[in-house]
C-alpha positions in Angstrom: 111.3 107.9 88.2 111.2 108.4 92.0 112.3 106.1 94.8 110.4 106.3 98.1 109.8 104.2 101.2 106.4 102.4 101.2 105.3 103.8 104.5 105.7 107.4 103.3 103.6 106.7 100.2 100.9 105.0 102.2 100.7 107.8 104.8 99.4 110.1 102.1 97.6 107.8 99.8 96.3 104.8 101.8 97.0 105.2 105.5 94.4 102.7 106.8 96.6 99.8 105.5 99.7 100.7 107.5 98.5 98.6 110.5 98.5 95.5 108.3 102.2 95.7 107.4 105.3 94.6 109.3 108.0 97.2 110.0 110.2 95.5 107.4 107.4 95.8 104.8 106.8 99.4 105.7 110.4 100.3 105.1 110.8 98.7 101.7 111.9 101.1 99.0 109.7 101.2 95.9 110.3 103.0 92.6 107.4 105.0 91.1 107.7 105.3 87.3 105.7 108.5 87.1 106.4 110.0 90.5 104.4 110.3 93.7 101.7 112.6 92.3 100.4 110.0 89.9 99.7 107.3 92.5 96.0 106.6 93.4 94.6 104.5 96.2 94.0 101.6 93.8 97.7 101.7 92.8 98.8 101.8 96.4 96.6 98.8 97.1 98.3 96.8 94.3 101.7 97.8 95.6 100.8 96.6 99.1 99.5 93.3 97.8 102.7 92.7 95.8 104.8 93.5 98.9 102.8 91.1 101.1 102.9 88.4 98.5 106.7 88.8 98.0 107.3 88.6 101.7 105.1 85.5 102.0 107.3 83.5 99.6 109.8 83.0 102.3 107.4 82.1 105.1 107.4 78.5 106.3 103.9 77.1 106.7 103.5 74.2 109.1 
């Protein structure tokens, strides 16, 4: 297992999505079960989606 900040992972695997995230989301720590080397772009996309969805739970919609 490996713990890493989301922005570091995305810089190497899926950099085009960094502009879509807030600073808070970029700095979230995530745990990679099989380590950094096993993460593909599809995996990074799922992680980003999960982070956005989790942060959206606290948003107030008018």
